[in-house]
Every structure is written in structure tokens, then in C-alpha cells.
N, C-alpha and C positions, 0 to 999 in steps of 0.2 A: 504494500500500500504506500501511497505517497504521504509523507509526514505532514506536508502542508495541509492536506485534506482533514487532518485531525485537529487542527488549531481552531480556536473559536472564530466564528464567522466575522464578528465585529473587529477582531485583530487583523485578520487576513485582508479585509477589504479596505484598510486604511494604510496610507503611506507606502503604497506599492511603487517601487522604482523599476526601471526597465530590466535591471538584472534579476530582480526577484520575480518579475512576470515571466521572463525567459526561463529561469530555473524551474519554476513550478510547471510551466507549460511543457517543458521537456520531460519532466517526470510523468505527466499525464500521457504524453505521446508514447513514451516507452511502456507504460502500463497498459494502455488501451489500444495502442497502434495509432499511427497518425491518421489513417483513413477512417478509423473507428472513433475518432475524437471529434466532438462537435464543439461549436463555440459555447453552447450551454454547459458542456462538461468543463471547459476551461473557466468559464465564469464561476461555476460552483467551486472549483479548486482554488480560485483566486479570492473567493469570498465577495464577489460583486454580482450585480444583476447582469443578465444577458445584454441588456442595452448599454450598461455602463462599461462593459469590457472594451467597447470600441473607443473609449476615452484613452485606453492604454495601448491598443494595437489596432491596425486597420483590418486584420484578419489572421487566421491561423497559418496561412502560407508564409506570411511575413515572419512569424515566429519560427517556422521551419527553416526558412532561409538563413536567419540569424544563427540558429542552432547548428546547422550544417557548416556554415562558415566558421563557427567557433572551433569545430573539430578540424576542418581542412586548413584553416589559417595556421594552426599550430604545426602541421606537417610541412607546409610550404615555407614557413619561417625557418624550420630546420634545414630544408633543402637549400635555402639561400645562405645558410651559415658557411663560413669559409672552411669549417672542419668537415663539411660534406664535399668540399671541392679540392682540398689540398692533401697530399700525402699518398701513401700506398692505398690502392683501391680496397683491399681487404680490411684495412684499418678504418677507412671511411665507412665501409659497409657495416662493420661492427658498431661504430659510433651511431650510425643512422638507426640501426635496429634497437640499440639501447635507448636512444632518445625517443623512438616511436613508442616503446613500452612506457616510458615516463609520461609522454603526452597522453597516452591512452588512460593511464591511471589518474592523471591530474584532471582530465576532461572526460571522465568515464561516461556520464550520461549522454554527452554530446556525440562521442565516438560510437556509443551503442546505437544511438538514433541513426547516425550516418550509415552504419553497416546494415541497417534494416530497410533503407530506401530501395525502391524497385523501379524508379523511373516513371512513376505514374503522373508526373506533372513536369512543367518546365523547370521548376526549382530542383526537383529530384534529378532530372536529366543533366542539369548543369553540374550538380554535385557528383554524379557518377562520372562525368567527363573529367572532372578534376581528379577523381580517384584514379582513373585510367592514366592520366598524366603522371601522377605520383608513381604508379606501377611501372610506367615506362622509364622513369628516372632510376628506379631500383634495378630494373632489368639491365639497363645500361651499365650501372655500377657493378653488378655481378659480372657482366661481360668483361669489363675492364679488369676485374680481379682475376678472372680466368686467363686473360691475355698476359697478365703480369706474373702468373704462376702462383698467385695467392690462393686460388681455388682450383681444385682438381679439374682437369680438362675434359673429363668424361661426363660432366653434368650440363644440363640445358639451363641457361640463365633464366629463361621464362619460367621453367618449372621450379627452379630454386626460389624465385621471387614469390610464386604462389604458395609454396610450402612454408617459407619463412613467415610471410605475412598472414597466411592462414593460421599459423600458430600464434602469432602476435594478436591477431584479431579475436581468436577464440577466448582470450582473457576476459573479454566483455561478458561471456556466458557464465563464468564461474567465479570471477574474482570478487572477494568480499573484503573491503578495506578494514572492517572491524576485526578481522583475523590477525592483522598485524604485519602481513607480508608487504614489504616496501616495493617500489618500482625497481630499485636496484637489485633486490632479492630475485624478483621475477626475471629481470634482464640477465643477471648472472647465470641463472639456471638455464634459460633459453639459449644463451650464447654458448654455454658449455656443451649442451646437447647438440645444437645445430652445427656449430663451427668445427667441432672435433671431427665431424663427418665430411665437412666441406673442404677443409684444408688438405693438401696433398700429403701422402705418406712420405716421410723423409727417410 
């Protein structure tokens, strides 16, 4: 259940700022599914009337776009970092995977929502295209690592990308922050398991 939905209605309906509205809306989207969420559902979670919600947002797709950008902007800020561009490709790939886990943990509700979109609207299609752009960057980085000898030559870069980030993305399905595992704990375990098989045998 969404914690915000259990707060007193009079508290939730007052003093809502854009970040609070977005956070609560993302919780509802993840619980009910975006397509299954109505503006009335959002109004109830926010503690406002259905007509009053339009004072805060023009519509639910506006909230979806903001939420998806929150997840994707973190990934593309990482791609733009010089640590993703300089040095041995295998080291850059490890750094990118580690940072991807950190971004996922820090922005868990937003990344969870991103991974559930299916392209049913222009907003979702744009988000999926950005995801494909990120995948192409990773595939290129894996290819560089293979060419440099940092990754064994008998693996397909595209397959490596799907397997690596399939594992990273699966964290959204089972990760529970309350259990105490940090982003670094998760990244250490993932990198140990994945990269021990990717690096060539010396």
C-alpha cells in the first residue's frame, strides 16, 4: 500500500508541493498500473477533490513524463560523466554498471515505473526510445572492451548488455531498502558474479 494513502485527508490535501505530488503519484502508478490509475485515484491519494487536483497538475500524463525523466535523466547524466568516457573500456563499463545500480536504488520508484512502460502513449514511446539509446551506448562500450581485450572475444556485446542490465533491472522486483543492503553491496555482488565470467582467462 502507499503510505501517503494512510495519512489523514486534511494533512495530505494541504501544502502539496510539486515533489510531493510527483512522489505520491508515482506510488499510485506503481501500485495500480499507470493505465489503471484515474485522476480520481490520484486525487484520493493526494487528499484533494477531483476538480482540485488540476490546480496541481494538468493531467496524469504530465506526471508520467516527469517521473520517467527522473529515472532517465539520472542514467544520461552518468553517460555524460567523463568517467564513462575516459580510460580502459572494461573499467568504464564496471563504473557504469555500479552507478546504474546506485541510480536504481536512489530512484527506485521512478526506475520501477520506467521498466513497466509499454509504449502505449507518446510519452511512453519517447521514454522507450531513450532507453534504447542508453542500451546502444552500453553495447558500444562492451564492444570497445572486447576490442581492447578487457572482455573475452567469444561473447556478443548485445547479449552481454541485455544480460547485465536484465540483472540490474531485476533489482526493482525484489529489493527492499529496509533490509539494509546498500547500493554498493548490490553492485559489489553483481560485478563479482558478472565480470568474473566476462573477463578473459589469463
